[in-house]
ZAMARGU-4260 file (C-alpha; in steps of 0.2 Angstrom, whole numbers, plus 5000, padded with zeros to 4 digits):
<rodrens>
0) 5069/5145/5006 | 5062/5134/4993 | 5052/5118/4998 | 5061/5102/4997 | 5054/5085/4992
5) 5057/5067/4998 | 5048/5050/4997 | 5046/5037/5010 | 5053/5020/5009 | 5035/5015/5012
10) 5032/5020/4994 | 5044/5007/4988 | 5040/4990/4994 | 5052/4977/4989 | 5065/4989/4982
15) 5084/4989/4988 | 5090/5005/4995 | 5102/5008/4981 | 5088/5008/4969 | 5079/5021/4980
20) 5094/5032/4979 | 5095/5030/4960 | 5077/5035/4957 | 5078/5049/4970 | 5092/5057/4960
25) 5084/5053/4943 | 5067/5061/4948 | 5075/5076/4957 | 5070/5072/4975 | 5081/5079/4989
30) 5079/5065/5001 | 5072/5049/5008 | 5061/5046/5023 | 5065/5030/5033 | 5048/5022/5038
35) 5046/5008/5050 | 5059/5001/5062 | 5054/4983/5058 | 5051/4985/5039 | 5061/4974/5027
40) 5067/4990/5018 | 5074/4998/5034 | 5081/4983/5044 | 5097/4980/5034 | 5100/4999/5035
45) 5100/4999/5054 | 5114/4987/5054 | 5125/4998/5044 | 5120/5016/5047 | 5137/5023/5044
50) 5138/5015/5026 | 5120/5021/5023 | 5124/5039/5027 | 5140/5038/5017 | 5130/5033/5002
55) 5117/5047/5004 | 5131/5060/5007 | 5139/5055/4991 | 5123/5056/4982 | 5119/5073/4989
60) 5103/5066/4998 | 5097/5067/5016 | 5086/5057/5027 | 5072/5070/5031 | 5065/5059/5045
65) 5063/5042/5053 | 5045/5038/5054 | 5039/5026/5067 | 5022/5019/5073 | 5028/5021/5091
70) 5014/5029/5102 | 5013/5040/5117 | 4996/5035/5123 | 4999/5020/5135 | 4991/5022/5152
75) 5000/5007/5161 | 5016/5013/5168 | 5026/4997/5163 | 5019/4999/5145 | 5024/5017/5144
80) 5041/5013/5151 | 5044/5001/5136 | 5037/5013/5124 | 5047/5027/5130 | 5063/5017/5129
85) 5059/5012/5111 | 5056/5031/5106 | 5073/5036/5114 | 5082/5022/5105 | 5073/5027/5089
90) 5079/5045/5091 | 5097/5038/5093 | 5094/5029/5076 | 5088/5045/5068 | 5103/5054/5074
95) 5115/5040/5067 | 5107/5042/5050 | 5108/5061/5051 | 5089/5063/5051 | 5083/5079/5060
100) 5066/5072/5065 | 5058/5057/5073 | 5039/5054/5069 | 5028/5047/5082 | 5010/5045/5085
105) 4999/5051/5099 | 4985/5039/5095 | 4969/5036/5106 | 4961/5041/5122 | 4959/5026/5132
110) 4944/5018/5140 | 4937/5028/5154 | 4946/5044/5150 | 4941/5060/5140 | 4950/5065/5125
115) 4956/5080/5134 | 4964/5069/5148 | 4973/5059/5135 | 4979/5075/5127 | 4987/5082/5142
120) 4996/5065/5146 | 5002/5064/5128 | 5007/5082/5128 | 5018/5081/5143 | 5026/5065/5136
125) 5030/5074/5120 | 5038/5088/5129 | 5049/5077/5139 | 5055/5067/5125 | 5058/5082/5114
130) 5068/5091/5127 | 5079/5075/5130 | 5081/5072/5111 | 5087/5090/5108 | 5098/5092/5124
135) 5115/5100/5122 | 5124/5084/5128 | 5117/5075/5113 | 5128/5073/5098 | 5115/5081/5087
140) 5097/5087/5090 | 5082/5077/5084 | 5065/5085/5084 | 5051/5074/5090 | 5036/5076/5078
145) 5018/5071/5082 | 5007/5065/5067 | 4988/5067/5066 | 4978/5051/5069 | 4968/5041/5081
150) 4959/5053/5093 | 4969/5068/5087 | 4964/5071/5069 | 4958/5089/5069 | 4970/5104/5067
155) 4963/5113/5083 | 4966/5097/5094 | 4984/5096/5088 | 4987/5114/5090 | 4980/5113/5108
160) 4991/5098/5111 | 5007/5108/5106 | 5001/5122/5117 | 5000/5111/5132 | 5017/5104/5128
165) 5024/5121/5126 | 5040/5115/5119 | 5048/5123/5104 | 5058/5106/5101 | 5042/5097/5097
170) 5032/5099/5081 | 5019/5092/5070 | 5019/5080/5055 | 5003/5083/5045 | 4998/5068/5034
175) 4986/5077/5021 | 4981/5060/5014 | 4976/5053/5030 | 4967/5070/5034 | 4956/5069/5018
180) 4949/5052/5023 | 4933/5050/5033 | 4943/5043/5047 | 4954/5058/5047 | 4940/5070/5048
185) 4940/5076/5029 | 4950/5090/5034 | 4954/5105/5022 | 4972/5108/5018 | 4969/5126/5019
190) 4962/5125/5037 | 4976/5114/5043 | 4990/5125/5037 | 4981/5141/5043 | 4978/5133/5060
195) 4994/5124/5063 | 5006/5136/5054 | 5023/5137/5062 | 5019/5121/5072 | 5021/5111/5055
200) 5038/5104/5053 | 5035/5090/5041 | 5022/5087/5028 | 5016/5069/5022 | 5006/5070/5005
205) 4998/5056/4995 | 4982/5055/4985 | 4967/5044/4985 | 4948/5043/4980 | 4941/5042/4998
210) 4949/5025/5003 | 4967/5021/5009 | 4971/5014/4992 | 4983/5027/4984 | 4982/5034/4967
215) 4995/5045/4958 | 4997/5062/4966 | 4985/5074/4958 | 4973/5061/4952 | 4962/5060/4968
220) 4953/5070/4980 | 4967/5077/4991 | 4970/5095/4986 | 4988/5094/4984 | 4990/5110/4974
225) 4981/5120/4987 | 4991/5113/5001 | 5007/5118/4992 | 5001/5135/4989 | 4996/5138/5007
230) 5012/5131/5013 | 5022/5143/5002 | 5011/5157/5008 | 5016/5154/5027 | 5034/5153/5022
235) 5035/5134/5026 | 5053/5128/5024 | 5052/5110/5028 | 5050/5095/5018 | 5035/5088/5008
240) 5036/5069/5008 | 5027/5057/4996 | 5022/5045/5010 | 5007/5033/5006 | 5002/5021/5020
245) 5014/5006/5022 | 5008/4991/5012 | 4996/5000/5000 | 5006/5002/4985 | 5008/4988/4973
250) 5025/4983/4966 | 5020/4988/4948 | 5014/5005/4954 | 5030/5011/4963 | 5039/5019/4949
255) 5024/5027/4941 | 5018/5034/4957 | 5035/5041/4961 | 5036/5049/4944 | 5019/5056/4946
260) 5023/5063/4963 | 5039/5071/4957 | 5030/5079/4942 | 5016/5086/4953 | 5026/5093/4966
265) 5038/5102/4954 | 5023/5108/4944 | 5014/5115/4959 | 5030/5124/4964 | 5034/5130/4947
270) 5051/5121/4948 | 5062/5113/4936 | 5073/5102/4948 | 5087/5095/4938 | 5092/5077/4940
275) 5109/5073/4948 | 5122/5062/4940 | 5116/5045/4946 | 5132/5035/4940 | 5144/5047/4949
280) 5134/5046/4966 | 5131/5027/4967 | 5141/5019/4954 | 5126/5012/4945 | 5115/5016/4931
285) 5097/5020/4935 | 5084/5007/4931 | 5075/5019/4920 | 5078/5036/4912 | 5064/5049/4915
290) 5064/5066/4907 | 5066/5080/4919 | 5056/5096/4919 | 5039/5103/4924 | 5024/5093/4919
</rodrens>
């Protein structure tokens, strides 16, 4: 099965959702990832999930995931109760949008505990949430995905966490851009894919020169071509999402960075993804016409 591509709403600060749909069609993306429950881009969509889903269905696009900053690391019982409730509600929102996955964060070992102690606590919570979100009495299953970050940045640590969880309904979202930062361990894409393998359910990809400021995909130090090659080598059939950190893309950079991401991803896969008829899907003309084809 060929890889599919999407971009995060975090890559489009200030854009209306209809414009995101138009550009996704224009550039050959297959979907959009909704990022941040309280962001200005997502807030209006939450109030009209049905209409949002109808617009996406008409355009032939999907919501590949709902990406949140909700965490599993609280030690205080009341704090965890609140966090768990928020995650359960977020899984319901993902379901309403037709998204197959919800991204959460493991985050940090707390003061006075080892990383292994935190790992076991987070793994058990991940398992319980994943089982509930995919239970047979739910209208549709939602897979809970843990992303690298905080105290859990290395592939071996994340693999161990999933082993402790021992739950096929859970998986990993690997942020290759984050992993290539010093805070992310300067991890090699080849090692990450080799180690995590079938645990990988979603891939976040963005580029930089060693700081959190994004540059066009393919122009920084993140080895995107190698990552795509290794993903294809293991038969990965998930989505690759262009997903720079929220708040890091300047308004004037949005469209050029999306164009660069589409060109790079298609080129690395040897694909020529045709544009879809924008006007037919959304009733609007795109803001800009971009030639299709491999870079």
